[in-house]
N, C-alpha and C positions, 0 to 999 in steps of 0.2 A: 555197626554204622557207619565208620570212620571211612572205610573202604568205598561203600555206595556213594556216602557224598563226595568224597573227592573224584571218583570216577564220573560223576555230574559235571564236576567243575571242571574237568580238564579237556580241554578241545581235541576235536577228532580231526584228522583231514579234510571231511567234508565242508565242516565249519570252516576251517581258513580258506577253504577254494572260496565257499559262499561270501565270505569276507571280500577275498579279493575282487571278485565277481562284482559286490555291491560299489566296491572302490572305481575299479574301472568304469561302470556305472556311471557314477560320477562326475568323474575326469570326464566323459566322453559327454553329459553335459553342460560342463562349462564350457568346451569347444564350439558345443551349437548356438551358444549366445551371441547375438551381434547379427552383422549381415555378412553373408557369405559373399564372393568373389562376382558369382553371376548376378547377385541383387544388386551390386556396385555399379557394374557396368548395364545392366538394365535401364530404357530410356525411364525419365517421369517427366510427366507433362503436370504444369503448374499451372492454373486459370486464375486469373486475377481479376476479380470485379469491382467494383467500385459499390460503396455501402452507403446508407443513409447519411445525413449528417446529425449528430447527438450535440446537442447545446448543454454546455454543464454548468455554464455560470451566463446571466444576463443580467447586466444593468439598466434599464430603460435610463434614454438620456431626457434631462429637463433642458429644453431648449424650446424658444417661442418663436415662431416664425416674424417675420416683421410685417405689418399691415392686417393681422389677426386679433382678434376679441383676446383669446389666450397672453398675446404677447403685451398687449395695453395693459392687463390685469398683471402679468409678471413683471413691468416696468414700474407701476403703484407702488405693489409691495417691495420693490427694492428700493424708491426710493423712499417710503417708511422705514426700513431698515434700516437704511444710511442716516436720515433723522435721528433715530432712535441711539444709534453708534455717536454722533455727534453731543447729544444730548448726554449720555452716560459718560463722557471720556474719562472723569475722575473715580469711576466705579470698580470696584474690584472685579465684578464678572465681567469686564468687558474690556480690560487692562491687561495684556500680556506681561506678566514678568515673574520673576521666582520668587520662590517660597520656601523657607525653611520648618522643617518638623521633626521634633524634639520625641525620641521615645524617654519618658521616666524611667530611672532605676527602679527596681523592686525594692522593698526595704524587707532591711533583715530583720530577724528575731531576735 
């Protein structure tokens, strides 16, 4: 039994030749990757065309043109806001100032 097993595990000259051909084919494949000299020397035409404009971010303006109804409405709202700011000068929500926050420590058990 052992002699039959060892003879099937041993390589023959045909196996080594087949292996050598396979390795040569792999090396040949590696050389074929990339561009050849003929490919590099061939002329290449590049055509540039203009594409449509894509707006990615748009913020509409809030402007009132003089001598229009919209401008008078905006001017009235701005005047009301200015009077509101004048009346609320001492309020916390209208006066910019610093504040301190303190996170209480956890109680130990």
